[in-house]
C-alpha positions as a printed NumPy array, in Angstrom:
array([[ 84.13 ,  47.537, 122.941],
       [ 85.826,  50.494, 123.36 ],
       [ 88.413,  51.64 , 125.701],
       [ 88.406,  54.722, 127.552],
       [ 90.809,  56.627, 125.787],
       [ 88.604,  55.604, 122.195],
       [ 85.393,  56.049, 124.051],
       [ 86.539,  59.927, 125.069],
       [ 87.759,  60.355, 121.75 ],
       [ 84.904,  59.404, 119.805],
       [ 82.528,  61.209, 122.037],
       [ 84.427,  64.42 , 121.392],
       [ 84.718,  63.908, 118.038],
       [ 80.887,  63.671, 117.657],
       [ 80.353,  66.749, 119.755],
       [ 81.355,  69.374, 117.066],
       [ 80.218,  72.495, 118.573],
       [ 81.753,  71.694, 122.243],
       [ 85.175,  73.716, 122.852],
       [ 85.31 ,  73.423, 126.56 ],
       [ 85.757,  70.082, 128.199],
       [ 86.239,  69.205, 131.741],
       [ 86.369,  65.733, 133.118],
       [ 86.304,  63.95 , 136.58 ],
       [ 87.519,  60.46 , 136.   ],
       [ 89.454,  57.908, 138.116],
       [ 91.003,  56.525, 135.211],
       [ 93.296,  59.654, 134.541],
       [ 95.043,  58.825, 138.093],
       [ 96.42 ,  55.455, 136.506],
       [ 99.242,  57.791, 134.53 ],
       [102.39 ,  57.825, 136.445],
       [103.311,  61.168, 135.938],
       [100.119,  63.361, 135.271],
       [101.636,  66.673, 134.319],
       [104.189,  65.348, 131.928],
       [101.709,  62.649, 130.383],
       [ 98.343,  64.989, 130.707],
       [ 99.239,  67.076, 127.074],
       [100.38 ,  63.701, 125.349],
       [ 96.834,  62.191, 126.641],
       [ 94.844,  65.415, 125.638],
       [ 96.669,  65.193, 122.339],
       [ 95.561,  61.728, 121.834],
       [ 92.091,  62.042, 123.513],
       [ 91.099,  65.305, 120.959],
       [ 93.002,  63.97 , 117.741],
       [ 89.8  ,  63.451, 115.747],
       [ 88.216,  66.9  , 117.56 ],
       [ 90.135,  70.021, 116.071],
       [ 87.471,  72.441, 117.299],
       [ 88.015,  71.607, 120.866],
       [ 90.058,  74.54 , 122.335],
       [ 90.509,  73.921, 126.458],
       [ 90.679,  70.67 , 128.287],
       [ 90.605,  70.371, 132.042],
       [ 90.471,  67.332, 134.553],
       [ 90.842,  67.36 , 138.343],
       [ 93.238,  65.05 , 138.061],
       [ 95.863,  67.373, 136.471],
       [ 97.404,  70.026, 137.849],
       [ 97.196,  72.529, 134.987],
       [ 94.41 ,  73.981, 132.878],
       [ 95.094,  72.752, 128.935],
       [ 94.417,  75.18 , 125.717],
       [ 94.893,  74.796, 121.989],
       [ 97.129,  77.208, 120.71 ],
       [ 97.906,  76.885, 116.792],
       [ 97.045,  73.261, 116.845],
       [ 99.549,  72.412, 119.693],
       [ 98.263,  71.516, 123.431],
       [ 99.771,  73.633, 126.153],
       [ 99.384,  74.793, 129.81 ],
       [ 97.137,  77.834, 130.922],
       [ 96.099,  78.933, 134.354],
       [ 92.533,  79.305, 135.631],
       [ 92.065,  82.806, 134.489],
       [ 92.649,  81.632, 130.755],
       [ 90.362,  78.842, 131.121],
       [ 86.613,  79.802, 130.392],
       [ 84.258,  79.464, 133.346],
       [ 81.772,  76.486, 133.011],
       [ 79.664,  78.168, 135.64 ],
       [ 76.008,  79.08 , 134.722]])
């Protein structure tokens, strides 16, 4: 059985056309310091998904984007809108 990180990582790897990912999951609340840990967590989750460009969670105070292969914080104006 996959743990949460393995499940999300496998999901992101299989959705090869996905470039923007936003998640609302209580599991992310378990991290002691969401801001400090969020870039490391996103890097781990997206390790097999180099096509992913943006990542957000309601539990992270910042949006994140990939620049030159590295995850960095960005603000809401840089994050693509998911509204239809």
